C-alpha positions, 0 to 999 in steps of 0.5 A: 507542511500542513497537516489536515484531517476529519476525526470523530471519537468518542471521548472529548480532550487532547490527543497527540499527533507527529511526525518523525524523519527516519534519516536524521532520527528526528522527531516533532511533537503537536496535538489536536482537541477533541471538542465534542464527542460523537462529532466529526470535526476537521483539523489542521495541524501546521508542522514547521520545518526542520532545518537539521534533518534530511529525507534521503532520496531512496526507498527507505522509510524517510518521513512518517505522521504518528497519531497517538491514543495513549502513550505511557510516562516514557514516551511523552517527554516531547515539547509541543511544536519542536523539532528534536533529536529523536535517539535510539527510540524514535517513539519518546519524543513525538508525544507531548504529555499536554496532548496525552489523551488516553484512548485505551481506558475504556473498550467503548472508546473509538476513533475515526479518521478520514481525509488525512492530507499533508501539504507544503504551506501552511494552509490546509485544502480541501480534501483532493478527491479523485474518480476511482478510475483515475485512482485505480490507474495511479495505483496500478502503476505500482501494482496489478492483478489480473483478478477482480480488485474485490477479488484475492489473489490466489482465488480458484477462477476463471474470470479475468484469467489469461487464456489461450488456445491452439490447434495443438501439438502432436508431440510431447515437450512443446512450450506455448507462450501467452502474452498479457499487457497491463492495465497501464504503464507501470513504474518500471519492469514489473516482478510477475508471478503467474498462478494456475486456476487452482491458485498455485504460484509459479504455474500456469494450467494446461489442456485438462486441467494440467496444472505445471511449472511456468515460465515468465518471459520479456517482462517490461513495464508493459506487459509480459508472457508466461508458459509452459512445456507440456508433458504429452502429446496435444496437452498444449491445446489450452493455456490459462493463468492469473498473474500479479505484477509488482513495481513498488518502489 
């Protein structure tokens, strides 16, 4: 594999970067050199294959890239360019002492990094920039919300809420549902949480600002329905809620 990235740092020197296989407790040490302070530089690191390890096909952590910014002597016993058994303390072998520049030696130090890309093979291709709409759609396959992208979950606002208005019911204890369709089809039937207009989870808002317990039904990868049961006559003329939908692995 080839790891590439752009980096800018307040100091020059040799910095560590390594890999770790959780399922096989194997670690790989390597590094890169900052040649000019306060200057963007592109780095490319080829990671050798590890024929002794494996990455399980499940939703657990299987492979990590680890950037080091200063490791103590208990954590720098790795050998550059070599996979090794990491044992019970995986951090020990991913730092090579020759690549162990200490960024923490001064409060004025900083390191900025961007364009991180890991790909199969020994060639670092240009970073794959995606249009913002395509990038958001890829993310929404795993998680979406009714609030705007820059609005925190639980914010008390009508903007983006799911809303239905009906003629009402003349007796108490009627239930009304409203459907919501996800922006894109999600990876699987999502875990949905509804929120009332005050931002409280597990609730929906009804007529005259009543916030009551919500029931979420008919959840699929395309959408769901949420609603609640009123406690008084004519209380269901309006049903409003926000939601989050989670289909993470």
